[in-house]
N, C-alpha and C positions, 0 to 999 in steps of 0.2 A: 751319601750324597755330599759333595763338597759344600762347605759353608760359604764359599765364595760365589756359588751359583745363585741366581735370582730368577724369579718368575714375574714377568711383566704382563699386566692385565690392561688392555687398551679399551675395554668396553665397560659400561656401567653394570654393576652387579649389586643386588640387594645386600644389605648388611648381614643378613643371616647366611647367605651363600659365602660371603667373604669370611665370615667367622668359621664356617666349615672348612674352607681352604686353609686358613691359618692354623686350625686345629688338626688337620690331616697329618698323620705321622709320615715323616720322610720327605715332605715337600719343603722346598727352599723358601727363604723370605720372599714376601710379596712386594712388588712395586706396583701400586695401584694408580693408574693414570688415565681415567676415563675422559678427562678434559684436554688431553693432549700431552705430548712428550717433547722435551728439548732433545732433538736427535743429535745434537752436538755434545751432549753430556758424556764425558769419558766414563762415567760410572755405568753406562749402558753396556760396557764391556763385560760386566758380570752376568748379563741376562742370557740364560741358557734355554728357557722355556717361555713361550708367549701365548696368551689367550686373546683371540680377536673374534670377529664374526664375518659373515659374508659381505655385509654392507661396509664395515670399516676396513677389512682386508689388511694386507701388508704388501708394500711395493718393494722394488729392488733397492731404491735409495735407503729405505728404512732397514732392510736386511743388511746393507753395508755398514750401518751404524751399530750392528749387533754381531760382532765378530765371533762370539762364542755360542751363537744361537744354534740349537740342535732340534727344536720342535716348535712348530706353529700349529696351534689347535683352533679350529673354528667352533664356537659355542653354538652349535646347531648344524643343520644339514648343509646349508649353503656356504660356499667358499669362493664365490665368483670374483671377488676383488683381492684375493690372495694370488700373488704371482707364483703359481705352483712350479712352473718350469724353472724359474730363477731359484726357487728354494731347492729343487732337486739338484741343480747344478752346483749348489753349495753344500750338498749333503745334509740338508735340513728336511726332516720328516714333516709332512703336512697331514693332519688328521681332522676329522669332523665327527658329527654325531648323527649318523643316519638313523632314521626311525624313532628317534627319541621323542619327537613332538608331533609325529604324523597325525595321531588321533585328535590331539588338541587343535591342530590347524584345521582338520576336516570338520570338527565340531564348530569352529568359529566361522568357517565358510558357510555352513548351513545357517548359522545365526545371522550372518550378514544378508544372506539370500532372503530369509524370512523377514528380517528387520526392514530392509529397503522396500520389499514388495508390499508389506503391510503398513509401511510408513510409521514404524514405531518411534523413530527419532522425532517425528512431528507430533504424534498423538500424545506422547507423555507430557510434553510441554503444554499442549492445548488443554488437556484434562486438568492439569494442575493450575492452569490459569482460569478455570471455570467455564471453558468452552466445550462442555460435554456434548450437547446436542449438535452443535455446529461442526463437530469433528467426526461425525459418524458416517461419512461417505464410504461407499463400497471400495475395497482395495483388492488388487490381484492377489492370488495365492499361488503356491507352487504345485499343488496336487495335480497330477496329470499333465503338467507342462513339459516343455522340451528343454533339456539341459545340455549345453555344450561345455566340454572341459578341454582346455588347452593344456596339454601335458598329462599323461596318464602314468605317472610314477606311483610311488607308495601313497602319497597324499591324494593324488587324483583318483586312485582306486578307492580309497576310503570315502572320498566325497561321493563317488558314484554309488557305493553300497548304501550310504545314508540316503541318497536321493531316490534309490530304488524303493525304499520304504514309503516314499511319498508318491509312488506310482509314476515317476517321471520317465520320459523317453530320453535315453542317454546316448549322446554322440561324443566323439573326441577327435582332437587333432594332435598328431605326433608326426615326426619326420617320416617314420615308417609305421605301417599298420602292425598291430600286435596280434599274432596268430592266436594267442590264448585269450583274447578279450571277446566277450559276448556283445560289446557295444559297436555301433557303426563308426567306422573311421572316415574322416574327411581329410583329403589331402591338403587343403588350404584353410586358413583362418576365415576368410570372408565366406566361404561356403558353409563352414560350421556355424558362423554367426548368423547367417541367413536362415539356418534351420534350427535356431535356438530362441527360446524365450528368456533364458538365463545363460549368460556366458561367464564361466568361472575360469580364472587364470591360476594354474597350478604348475607352471613351468619354471625352470631355472632362470635366474637373471644372467646378466653378462651381455657381451656384444652380439651374440647370435640371436638374442630375443629382444634387443633394444627396439622399442617402438613397433613391436609386432602388432599391437593394437593401434591402428592409425585411423584416419578419417574414413577410409574405405571400409575397414572392419566395423566401425561404429555405424556407418550408414547401412551396412548389411544387417546388423543387429536390429535396427529399426526402432520406430517410435513406441513400440510395445515391449521392447527388450531391456533387460537389466544386465549391467556389467558388475562382476564381483572379482576383486583382485586380492588374493592372499599370497601372491608370488613375490615379485619385486616391482617397485615403482617404475623402474626403467622399462618395463615391458609395455607400458602405456605412453602414448604421445599425449602429455598432459594438456597442451594447448588444444589439440583436437578434441579431447574429452570435454574440456570446459565449453568449447563451442557447441558440441553435441548436446550437452546438458542444458545450456542456456537456451538453445533453439528448440529444445524438446525433440531432437532427432532420435534420442533414446529416452526411455522412460525414467531411468535412474541409474545410479552407480553406488556401490558400497566398496570402500577401499580400506584395507588395513595397512597398505604400503603406498608411499607417494615418492615420486622421483625428487631427490634433493631433500628428503625428510631429515630433520623435523621441520625445516622451513616449508611453508605452504603457500601456494599461489593466493594472492588476496581475493581472487574471484571465488575461491571455495566458500568463503563466508557468506556469499550472496545466493548460494544455490540450495534450494529447499529439496531438490531431488538427489542430493548427495549425502550419504551416510559415511562417517569416518570413524575409525578406531586407530589408536597410536602404535601400530606394529606390535600387537600383542597376541596375534593368532596362535603363536606357538608357546605362549606363556601360561603354564598351569603349574601348580606345585609339583605334580608328578613329573611333568616333562623336565622342569628345571633340575630336579633331583637326579633324573636319569642322565641329563647332559653333564652335570657336575661329576657324577661317578665315572662317566666315560672319559672326561678330561683328566681326572686324577689317575685313572688307569693308564692313560697315554703318557703322562709325566713320569709315573712310577716305572713303566716299562723302559722309557728312554733313559732314565737315570740308572737303571740296572743293566744297560747295554743290550736290551732286548728290542725287538721290533714293536713299535707302538701299534695297538689295535686301531682299526677303522681309519687306515690311511686312505686318502682320496684315490679315486680310480686312476690308473696309469693312462 
């Protein structure tokens, strides 16, 4: 591999992962820029490989600043903010890491579902503050309840299998019914929400699903229903969600993703029926190592003139 080539990383990575990349044989020098890039820097002409993710993405103007770019890799399954068509027009391969963190995300979805329904985010603080007896009110559980899943890809399937162990009744919404699925298909989100005690979002982000969960969907979910989002923040109309939570038109929400993250609406800090985690549903040591191996394989293949594995769907 030419010593002039560089690998640009646009997203934050743990020190241990960066050390593994720097030690990987055959990889070019790293340019680590998680806090932003001066896109007018002529040194970017050396960048041949780039690591980003679905949220950060890569746009046409940024590609124009990277004349030697040959590979854009998303560190995860999502790639919604990468301009894939523009990349293809420039002969740039776009890869991602499908399946690498599916199990971890599904585990986290179940944790959020249990956490918000049982009120764990409130009970921990109450007990530590000495309010043992005063915090022992009955809370909903998931056993035997109705679960609606928006998006039944690999992650949605794994969530459904986990939910089946809780004897949940499972329905789902996708654009087309899946002939191989044993679960009931709902052609619209409001209909699914109305038939759900828990509505879990496991669909892709991007323009096609922006604000798919709006005021009508939340009203259909109703005052006993809980919303769980491990998809993308853009899928939910945040203003409508804040209003529904404040007015108790839904029972609660648990979000691992927020539109505009990491910035949060100030109203979030006032809602006791909202549980938040910082977009970590896909982060486990095992998942991160798998994603790293897939990225290294993509760079290595590209450098050797081979077709990188796991290119995004045509």
